[in-house]
C-alpha positions, -999 to 999 in steps of 0.1 A, spaced: -4 0 1 16 28 -15 7 64 -2 8 94 -25 9 129 -7 0 160 -30 5 196 -22 -4 225 -47 7 261 -38 2 290 -63 28 311 -38 40 317 -3 9 313 19 9 324 57 -8 298 74 -30 325 96 -49 335 63 -53 303 44 -58 267 46 -36 238 32 -49 210 17 -30 179 10 -50 153 -12 -38 119 -1 -41 90 -28 -32 50 -18 -22 29 -52 -35 56 -76 -70 58 -56 -84 92 -35 -79 82 1 -88 116 19 -76 155 19 -60 169 50 -67 202 55 -45 225 78 -59 254 94 -44 281 121 -74 267 142 -75 233 132 -65 199 117 -95 182 93 -98 147 80 -118 146 50 -119 107 36 -125 99 0 -161 86 6 -174 123 23 -176 147 0 -177 180 23 -177 171 56 -151 151 79 -135 150 112 -117 182 130 -97 187 158 -79 215 170 -44 218 174 -47 204 209 -71 179 202 -46 168 177 -13 172 198 -31 148 227 -39 121 201 -5 119 187 14 120 221 -18 96 231 -17 70 200 10 84 174 45 64 172 74 82 192 103 91 164 133 98 178 
């Protein structure tokens, strides 16, 4: 299962004013979209058009610390 992540940027962005969106695909098929903004991190799976899952940065940090694998 090879993941592919693409980011398209038209110019330098200040995250405070513009969301950044990553399109993620697996084996050539859409997997979902990761949206990063000043206030939250959103995950929109491929089977959900506009709705998805949202975490504040504090919730994201706690989730990563609780379930993520620590890296050196």
